[in-house]
C-alpha positions in Angstrom: 106.4 101.6 -16.5 105.3 102.6 -13.2 105.4 106.4 -14.7 102.4 105.0 -17.5 100.9 102.5 -14.6 100.0 105.3 -12.8 98.8 107.8 -15.2 96.3 104.9 -16.6 94.9 103.9 -13.4 94.6 107.5 -12.5 92.4 108.4 -15.3 90.4 105.0 -15.1 89.6 106.4 -12.2 88.6 109.7 -13.7 90.8 111.4 -10.8 93.1 114.5 -11.7 96.3 114.4 -10.8 95.8 117.9 -8.2 93.3 115.0 -6.5 95.8 112.2 -6.5 98.1 114.8 -4.6 96.0 116.3 -2.1 94.6 112.6 -1.1 99.0 111.4 -1.2 99.6 114.9 0.5 101.6 115.7 -2.1 102.0 118.6 -4.9 100.6 117.7 -7.9 103.8 118.5 -9.6 105.5 115.5 -8.2 102.6 113.4 -10.0 103.2 114.9 -12.6 106.8 113.9 -12.8 106.3 110.3 -11.8 103.9 110.2 -14.3 106.5 111.9 -17.3 109.2 109.7 -15.9 111.0 112.7 -14.1 111.0 110.8 -10.6 110.1 107.8 -9.1 107.7 107.2 -5.9 109.0 106.6 -2.8 108.4 102.8 -1.3 105.6 104.6 1.1 104.3 106.6 -2.7 104.3 103.0 -4.1 102.6 101.2 -0.5 99.7 104.6 -1.1 99.0 104.3 -4.7 98.4 100.2 -4.5 95.7 101.2 -2.4 94.3 104.3 -3.8 93.3 102.4 -6.5 93.5 99.1 -5.2 95.9 97.2 -6.5 99.4 95.4 -6.1 102.6 97.5 -5.5 103.7 94.6 -7.9 101.1 95.6 -10.5 102.2 98.6 -10.2 105.8 98.5 -10.4 105.4 95.9 -13.4 106.3 92.6 -11.5 103.3 91.3 -12.1 101.3 91.6 -15.2 98.2 91.0 -13.6 95.6 93.1 -11.9 93.4 92.6 -9.0 90.1 92.8 -7.7 88.0 93.4 -4.5 85.6 90.9 -4.2 85.2 91.6 -0.5 81.6 92.8 -0.3 79.9 91.0 -2.5 78.2 87.2 -2.8 79.7 84.0 -4.0 77.4 84.6 -6.7 78.1 87.9 -7.7 82.4 86.8 -7.9 80.9 83.3 -9.6 79.5 85.8 -12.2 82.4 88.1 -12.4 84.7 85.2 -12.6 82.7 83.9 -16.0 83.2 87.2 -17.5 87.2 87.0 -17.3 86.8 83.8 -18.7 84.9 84.9 -21.5 86.7 87.9 -22.5 90.2 86.0 -21.9 88.8 83.3 -24.8 88.2 85.8 -27.1 92.2 86.2 -27.6 
């Protein structure tokens, strides 16, 4: 689960394994091992990944199936628009 989420989040943000590794100060092979499920990131890296991807550690660990959106810097009207889009997409299910 963690492996799949790390890979999906990295790909969604168009970040290479090498670029992510550089941000974390580790080797590309470490990121690759995480994504293949060979190893699991330590608590320190779980927290750093959450910051990089702007998600909760719960989401990354699969404890929570929801993700969060950072709306800091947006106007109240922008936030309302985002919420209405989310509600619209959920109603299509």
